[in-house]
A tleap script that builds the chain and sets N, CA, C and O, in Angstrom:
source leaprc.protein.ff14SB
mol = sequence {
  NMET VAL ALA ILE HIE PRO HIE ALA ALA ALA
  ARG LEU GLU LEU ARG GLY ALA THR ALA GLU
  GLU VAL VAL GLU THR VAL GLU LEU GLY GLU
  GLU PHE PRO ALA LYS PHE ASP ARG THR GLY
  PHE HIE ARG THR PHE GLN GLY HIE TYR LEU
  TRP ARG ALA LYS VAL PHE ASP THR LYS ARG
  VAL GLU ALA TYR ALA VAL PHE GLU ASN HIE
  GLU TRP LEU VAL ILE THR VAL ILE VAL LYS
  PHE GLY ARG ALA CSER
}
set mol.1.N position { -61.590 1.971 23.767 }
set mol.1.CA position { -61.687 2.294 25.181 }
set mol.1.C position { -60.302 2.138 25.817 }
set mol.1.O position { -59.559 1.210 25.498 }
set mol.2.N position { -59.975 3.054 26.714 }
set mol.2.CA position { -58.686 3.039 27.382 }
set mol.2.C position { -58.898 3.105 28.890 }
set mol.2.O position { -59.620 3.969 29.388 }
set mol.3.N position { -58.265 2.189 29.606 }
set mol.3.CA position { -58.285 2.199 31.065 }
set mol.3.C position { -56.848 2.344 31.546 }
set mol.3.O position { -55.909 1.915 30.876 }
set mol.4.N position { -56.694 2.951 32.711 }
set mol.4.CA position { -55.363 3.132 33.288 }
set mol.4.C position { -55.296 2.321 34.576 }
set mol.4.O position { -56.112 2.508 35.478 }
set mol.5.N position { -54.326 1.426 34.656 }
set mol.5.CA position { -54.140 0.596 35.843 }
set mol.5.C position { -53.938 1.509 37.059 }
set mol.5.O position { -53.270 2.536 36.943 }
set mol.6.N position { -54.496 1.160 38.215 }
set mol.6.CA position { -54.344 2.013 39.400 }
set mol.6.C position { -52.884 2.330 39.747 }
set mol.6.O position { -52.579 3.439 40.187 }
set mol.7.N position { -51.997 1.377 39.554 }
set mol.7.CA position { -50.570 1.601 39.816 }
set mol.7.C position { -50.026 2.715 38.920 }
set mol.7.O position { -49.285 3.584 39.382 }
set mol.8.N position { -50.393 2.687 37.647 }
set mol.8.CA position { -49.940 3.723 36.711 }
set mol.8.C position { -50.612 5.060 37.025 }
set mol.8.O position { -49.966 6.107 36.976 }
set mol.9.N position { -51.898 5.027 37.345 }
set mol.9.CA position { -52.631 6.260 37.644 }
set mol.9.C position { -52.043 6.982 38.851 }
set mol.9.O position { -52.002 8.212 38.884 }
set mol.10.N position { -51.593 6.226 39.831 }
set mol.10.CA position { -51.022 6.819 41.035 }
set mol.10.C position { -49.712 7.540 40.759 }
set mol.10.O position { -49.301 8.391 41.548 }
set mol.11.N position { -49.059 7.222 39.671 }
set mol.11.CA position { -47.762 7.807 39.355 }
set mol.11.C position { -47.792 8.875 38.268 }
set mol.11.O position { -46.761 9.471 37.957 }
set mol.12.N position { -48.956 9.118 37.693 }
set mol.12.CA position { -49.029 10.092 36.604 }
set mol.12.C position { -48.521 11.460 37.025 }
set mol.12.O position { -47.690 12.042 36.327 }
set mol.13.N position { -48.986 11.981 38.124 }
set mol.13.CA position { -48.573 13.310 38.570 }
set mol.13.C position { -47.074 13.350 38.859 }
set mol.13.O position { -46.407 14.336 38.544 }
set mol.14.N position { -46.550 12.290 39.453 }
set mol.14.CA position { -45.118 12.229 39.748 }
set mol.14.C position { -44.272 12.280 38.484 }
set mol.14.O position { -43.131 12.742 38.506 }
set mol.15.N position { -44.842 11.802 37.382 }
set mol.15.CA position { -44.098 11.739 36.120 }
set mol.15.C position { -44.428 12.886 35.180 }
set mol.15.O position { -43.802 13.026 34.129 }
set mol.16.N position { -45.411 13.711 35.549 }
set mol.16.CA position { -45.712 14.903 34.755 }
set mol.16.C position { -46.738 14.719 33.665 }
set mol.16.O position { -46.743 15.478 32.695 }
set mol.17.N position { -47.609 13.734 33.792 }
set mol.17.CA position { -48.643 13.507 32.775 }
set mol.17.C position { -50.025 13.561 33.420 }
set mol.17.O position { -50.171 13.448 34.637 }
set mol.18.N position { -51.021 13.737 32.576 }
set mol.18.CA position { -52.412 13.679 33.034 }
set mol.18.C position { -53.084 12.459 32.422 }
set mol.18.O position { -52.613 11.912 31.425 }
set mol.19.N position { -54.169 12.046 33.019 }
set mol.19.CA position { -54.922 10.918 32.470 }
set mol.19.C position { -55.425 11.236 31.067 }
set mol.19.O position { -55.461 10.358 30.204 }
set mol.20.N position { -55.811 12.481 30.839 }
set mol.20.CA position { -56.302 12.882 29.519 }
set mol.20.C position { -55.210 12.742 28.459 }
set mol.20.O position { -55.473 12.292 27.344 }
set mol.21.N position { -53.991 13.129 28.813 }
set mol.21.CA position { -52.874 12.993 27.864 }
set mol.21.C position { -52.586 11.522 27.564 }
set mol.21.O position { -52.264 11.171 26.429 }
set mol.22.N position { -52.700 10.675 28.564 }
set mol.22.CA position { -52.457 9.243 28.354 }
set mol.22.C position { -53.509 8.657 27.424 }
set mol.22.O position { -53.171 7.913 26.503 }
set mol.23.N position { -54.766 8.978 27.648 }
set mol.23.CA position { -55.834 8.474 26.778 }
set mol.23.C position { -55.629 8.972 25.355 }
set mol.23.O position { -55.765 8.202 24.404 }
set mol.24.N position { -55.302 10.251 25.200 }
set mol.24.CA position { -55.062 10.803 23.860 }
set mol.24.C position { -53.864 10.134 23.192 }
set mol.24.O position { -53.868 9.917 21.980 }
set mol.25.N position { -52.851 9.810 23.973 }
set mol.25.CA position { -51.672 9.140 23.425 }
set mol.25.C position { -52.038 7.772 22.878 }
set mol.25.O position { -51.588 7.398 21.795 }
set mol.26.N position { -52.845 7.027 23.610 }
set mol.26.CA position { -53.248 5.693 23.148 }
set mol.26.C position { -54.184 5.798 21.946 }
set mol.26.O position { -54.047 5.035 20.989 }
set mol.27.N position { -55.114 6.717 21.986 }
set mol.27.CA position { -56.104 6.825 20.910 }
set mol.27.C position { -55.552 7.459 19.632 }
set mol.27.O position { -55.950 7.071 18.533 }
set mol.28.N position { -54.647 8.424 19.760 }
set mol.28.CA position { -54.203 9.183 18.595 }
set mol.28.C position { -52.707 9.101 18.320 }
set mol.28.O position { -52.246 9.554 17.272 }
set mol.29.N position { -51.947 8.532 19.245 }
set mol.29.CA position { -50.498 8.481 19.092 }
set mol.29.C position { -50.032 7.373 18.171 }
set mol.29.O position { -50.823 6.588 17.648 }
set mol.30.N position { -48.728 7.336 17.990 }
set mol.30.CA position { -48.116 6.306 17.154 }
set mol.30.C position { -47.902 5.041 17.979 }
set mol.30.O position { -47.432 5.097 19.115 }
set mol.31.N position { -48.252 3.915 17.395 }
set mol.31.CA position { -48.142 2.607 18.059 }
set mol.31.C position { -46.818 1.940 17.688 }
set mol.31.O position { -46.346 2.059 16.557 }
set mol.32.N position { -46.219 1.230 18.665 }
set mol.32.CA position { -44.994 0.483 18.392 }
set mol.32.C position { -44.928 -0.747 19.295 }
set mol.32.O position { -45.499 -0.741 20.385 }
set mol.33.N position { -44.241 -1.802 18.855 }
set mol.33.CA position { -44.130 -3.006 19.679 }
set mol.33.C position { -43.225 -2.748 20.883 }
set mol.33.O position { -42.243 -2.011 20.791 }
set mol.34.N position { -43.570 -3.362 22.003 }
set mol.34.CA position { -42.783 -3.198 23.227 }
set mol.34.C position { -42.505 -4.565 23.843 }
set mol.34.O position { -43.045 -5.580 23.403 }
set mol.35.N position { -41.656 -4.576 24.864 }
set mol.35.CA position { -41.289 -5.822 25.545 }
set mol.35.C position { -42.476 -6.425 26.284 }
set mol.35.O position { -43.474 -5.755 26.548 }
set mol.36.N position { -42.343 -7.694 26.608 }
set mol.36.CA position { -43.299 -8.424 27.445 }
set mol.36.C position { -44.699 -8.480 26.840 }
set mol.36.O position { -45.695 -8.414 27.560 }
set mol.37.N position { -44.769 -8.604 25.506 }
set mol.37.CA position { -46.048 -8.686 24.794 }
set mol.37.C position { -46.945 -7.470 25.029 }
set mol.37.O position { -48.171 -7.580 25.023 }
set mol.38.N position { -46.329 -6.334 25.233 }
set mol.38.CA position { -47.082 -5.095 25.407 }
set mol.38.C position { -46.993 -4.276 24.136 }
set mol.38.O position { -46.189 -4.555 23.247 }
set mol.39.N position { -47.827 -3.268 24.071 }
set mol.39.CA position { -47.817 -2.329 22.956 }
set mol.39.C position { -47.512 -0.950 23.512 }
set mol.39.O position { -48.073 -0.538 24.527 }
set mol.40.N position { -46.626 -0.249 22.841 }
set mol.40.CA position { -46.298 1.111 23.251 }
set mol.40.C position { -46.979 2.112 22.335 }
set mol.40.O position { -47.231 1.841 21.161 }
set mol.41.N position { -47.269 3.264 22.896 }
set mol.41.CA position { -47.843 4.378 22.154 }
set mol.41.C position { -47.060 5.622 22.543 }
set mol.41.O position { -46.702 5.784 23.710 }
set mol.42.N position { -46.787 6.501 21.587 }
set mol.42.CA position { -46.146 7.759 21.956 }
set mol.42.C position { -46.777 8.909 21.187 }
set mol.42.O position { -47.256 8.760 20.063 }
set mol.43.N position { -46.756 10.058 21.844 }
set mol.43.CA position { -47.309 11.274 21.256 }
set mol.43.C position { -46.571 12.458 21.876 }
set mol.43.O position { -46.312 12.481 23.079 }
set mol.44.N position { -46.242 13.428 21.047 }
set mol.44.CA position { -45.571 14.630 21.533 }
set mol.44.C position { -46.567 15.772 21.582 }
set mol.44.O position { -47.251 16.063 20.600 }
set mol.45.N position { -46.639 16.408 22.729 }
set mol.45.CA position { -47.529 17.541 22.952 }
set mol.45.C position { -46.696 18.819 22.933 }
set mol.45.O position { -45.613 18.874 23.514 }
set mol.46.N position { -47.213 19.843 22.259 }
set mol.46.CA position { -46.561 21.152 22.195 }
set mol.46.C position { -47.260 22.065 23.195 }
set mol.46.O position { -48.479 22.002 23.357 }
set mol.47.N position { -46.492 22.904 23.858 }
set mol.47.CA position { -47.104 23.838 24.798 }
set mol.47.C position { -46.074 24.465 25.704 }
set mol.47.O position { -44.889 24.533 25.376 }
set mol.48.N position { -46.536 24.916 26.833 }
set mol.48.CA position { -45.694 25.557 27.845 }
set mol.48.C position { -45.801 24.684 29.090 }
set mol.48.O position { -46.846 24.655 29.739 }
set mol.49.N position { -44.740 23.981 29.425 }
set mol.49.CA position { -44.760 23.039 30.537 }
set mol.49.C position { -43.713 23.415 31.574 }
set mol.49.O position { -42.531 23.535 31.251 }
set mol.50.N position { -44.135 23.599 32.798 }
set mol.50.CA position { -43.228 23.862 33.906 }
set mol.50.C position { -43.031 22.546 34.644 }
set mol.50.O position { -43.974 21.984 35.202 }
set mol.51.N position { -41.801 22.066 34.639 }
set mol.51.CA position { -41.492 20.780 35.269 }
set mol.51.C position { -40.193 20.907 36.051 }
set mol.51.O position { -39.141 21.205 35.486 }
set mol.52.N position { -40.277 20.681 37.340 }
set mol.52.CA position { -39.115 20.763 38.231 }
set mol.52.C position { -38.361 22.078 38.067 }
set mol.52.O position { -37.142 22.105 37.895 }
set mol.53.N position { -39.125 23.165 38.125 }
set mol.53.CA position { -38.618 24.538 38.080 }
set mol.53.C position { -37.960 24.905 36.751 }
set mol.53.O position { -37.187 25.862 36.693 }
set mol.54.N position { -38.251 24.168 35.695 }
set mol.54.CA position { -37.745 24.491 34.361 }
set mol.54.C position { -38.912 24.539 33.390 }
set mol.54.O position { -39.919 23.855 33.575 }
set mol.55.N position { -38.766 25.351 32.356 }
set mol.55.CA position { -39.817 25.499 31.351 }
set mol.55.C position { -39.435 24.713 30.103 }
set mol.55.O position { -38.301 24.782 29.628 }
set mol.56.N position { -40.396 23.972 29.588 }
set mol.56.CA position { -40.186 23.159 28.395 }
set mol.56.C position { -41.271 23.462 27.370 }
set mol.56.O position { -42.372 23.892 27.716 }
set mol.57.N position { -40.937 23.227 26.093 }
set mol.57.CA position { -41.869 23.475 24.990 }
set mol.57.C position { -42.583 22.211 24.520 }
set mol.57.O position { -43.638 22.289 23.891 }
set mol.58.N position { -42.012 21.056 24.823 }
set mol.58.CA position { -42.622 19.799 24.383 }
set mol.58.C position { -42.673 18.801 25.528 }
set mol.58.O position { -41.870 18.832 26.461 }
set mol.59.N position { -43.642 17.926 25.416 }
set mol.59.CA position { -43.797 16.828 26.368 }
set mol.59.C position { -44.117 15.573 25.555 }
set mol.59.O position { -45.136 15.515 24.867 }
set mol.60.N position { -43.253 14.583 25.636 }
set mol.60.CA position { -43.485 13.325 24.925 }
set mol.60.C position { -43.999 12.310 25.941 }
set mol.60.O position { -43.321 11.985 26.915 }
set mol.61.N position { -45.199 11.823 25.695 }
set mol.61.CA position { -45.820 10.837 26.575 }
set mol.61.C position { -45.720 9.472 25.904 }
set mol.61.O position { -46.103 9.305 24.746 }
set mol.62.N position { -45.204 8.509 26.644 }
set mol.62.CA position { -45.153 7.122 26.182 }
set mol.62.C position { -46.013 6.285 27.125 }
set mol.62.O position { -45.811 6.298 28.339 }
set mol.63.N position { -46.954 5.571 26.567 }
set mol.63.CA position { -47.842 4.709 27.345 }
set mol.63.C position { -47.631 3.265 26.898 }
set mol.63.O position { -47.614 2.974 25.702 }
set mol.64.N position { -47.473 2.374 27.856 }
set mol.64.CA position { -47.286 0.948 27.566 }
set mol.64.C position { -48.513 0.216 28.067 }
set mol.64.O position { -48.902 0.342 29.228 }
set mol.65.N position { -49.124 -0.562 27.164 }
set mol.65.CA position { -50.424 -1.147 27.466 }
set mol.65.C position { -50.551 -2.576 26.961 }
set mol.65.O position { -49.762 -3.042 26.139 }
set mol.66.N position { -51.571 -3.259 27.479 }
set mol.66.CA position { -51.980 -4.570 26.988 }
set mol.66.C position { -53.443 -4.457 26.570 }
set mol.66.O position { -54.206 -3.675 27.137 }
set mol.67.N position { -53.817 -5.248 25.575 }
set mol.67.CA position { -55.205 -5.236 25.124 }
set mol.67.C position { -55.913 -6.424 25.754 }
set mol.67.O position { -55.594 -7.575 25.454 }
set mol.68.N position { -56.865 -6.149 26.619 }
set mol.68.CA position { -57.631 -7.217 27.256 }
set mol.68.C position { -59.050 -6.738 27.531 }
set mol.68.O position { -59.294 -5.560 27.792 }
set mol.69.N position { -59.970 -7.684 27.463 }
set mol.69.CA position { -61.389 -7.373 27.686 }
set mol.69.C position { -61.881 -6.235 26.796 }
set mol.69.O position { -62.643 -5.373 27.234 }
set mol.70.N position { -61.436 -6.244 25.545 }
set mol.70.CA position { -61.878 -5.289 24.523 }
set mol.70.C position { -61.480 -3.850 24.820 }
set mol.70.O position { -62.148 -2.924 24.360 }
set mol.71.N position { -60.398 -3.641 25.583 }
set mol.71.CA position { -59.911 -2.293 25.830 }
set mol.71.C position { -58.412 -2.319 26.087 }
set mol.71.O position { -57.840 -3.358 26.418 }
set mol.72.N position { -57.786 -1.159 25.927 }
set mol.72.CA position { -56.375 -1.018 26.253 }
set mol.72.C position { -56.258 -0.726 27.744 }
set mol.72.O position { -56.937 0.158 28.267 }
set mol.73.N position { -55.398 -1.471 28.418 }
set mol.73.CA position { -55.100 -1.237 29.825 }
set mol.73.C position { -53.673 -0.719 29.903 }
set mol.73.O position { -52.722 -1.451 29.631 }
set mol.74.N position { -53.527 0.546 30.276 }
set mol.74.CA position { -52.211 1.171 30.367 }
set mol.74.C position { -51.546 0.712 31.659 }
set mol.74.O position { -52.079 0.899 32.753 }
set mol.75.N position { -50.370 0.107 31.507 }
set mol.75.CA position { -49.625 -0.441 32.630 }
set mol.75.C position { -48.666 0.583 33.220 }
set mol.75.O position { -48.538 0.692 34.439 }
set mol.76.N position { -47.997 1.330 32.355 }
set mol.76.CA position { -47.052 2.341 32.826 }
set mol.76.C position { -46.945 3.477 31.823 }
set mol.76.O position { -47.288 3.333 30.650 }
set mol.77.N position { -46.463 4.601 32.314 }
set mol.77.CA position { -46.328 5.804 31.492 }
set mol.77.C position { -44.961 6.429 31.751 }
set mol.77.O position { -44.513 6.519 32.894 }
set mol.78.N position { -44.311 6.855 30.686 }
set mol.78.CA position { -43.037 7.556 30.785 }
set mol.78.C position { -43.213 8.918 30.110 }
set mol.78.O position { -43.829 9.016 29.049 }
set mol.79.N position { -42.674 9.956 30.727 }
set mol.79.CA position { -42.786 11.303 30.178 }
set mol.79.C position { -41.396 11.883 29.995 }
set mol.79.O position { -40.545 11.784 30.879 }
set mol.80.N position { -41.176 12.494 28.829 }
set mol.80.CA position { -39.897 13.139 28.533 }
set mol.80.C position { -40.185 14.572 28.098 }
set mol.80.O position { -40.923 14.806 27.141 }
set mol.81.N position { -39.599 15.516 28.805 }
set mol.81.CA position { -39.771 16.928 28.478 }
set mol.81.C position { -38.620 17.394 27.611 }
set mol.81.O position { -37.497 16.906 27.735 }
set mol.82.N position { -38.909 18.352 26.724 }
set mol.82.CA position { -37.874 18.874 25.839 }
set mol.82.C position { -38.120 20.317 25.476 }
set mol.82.O position { -39.203 20.861 25.691 }
set mol.83.N position { -37.106 20.916 24.928 }
set mol.83.CA position { -37.187 22.297 24.454 }
set mol.83.C position { -37.176 22.283 22.931 }
set mol.83.O position { -36.453 21.507 22.307 }
set mol.84.N position { -37.977 23.139 22.354 }
set mol.84.CA position { -37.997 23.241 20.894 }
set mol.84.C position { -36.660 23.768 20.408 }
set mol.84.O position { -36.045 24.625 21.044 }
set mol.85.N position { -36.219 23.246 19.274 }
set mol.85.CA position { -34.933 23.711 18.752 }
set mol.85.C position { -35.116 24.581 17.525 }
set mol.85.O position { -34.135 25.059 16.955 }
savepdb mol mol.pdb
quit
């Protein structure tokens, strides 16, 4: 189970991610250790993304979470857009 902290949820659109992408990143992405006893997850999505008047082919979503009450609680999300090479 994955929950998104209200603070993180409020910023998803500003950063170019959707709640569905964040959940998929936690459930299916690669896990890695992060600072402050958190766990990071990342996943790269392929597609056609329009972000700040530019077109990109990839979107890398990074979700930082803590495991509490038998679920992942996503604290923050970082999004990086890229072009296929």
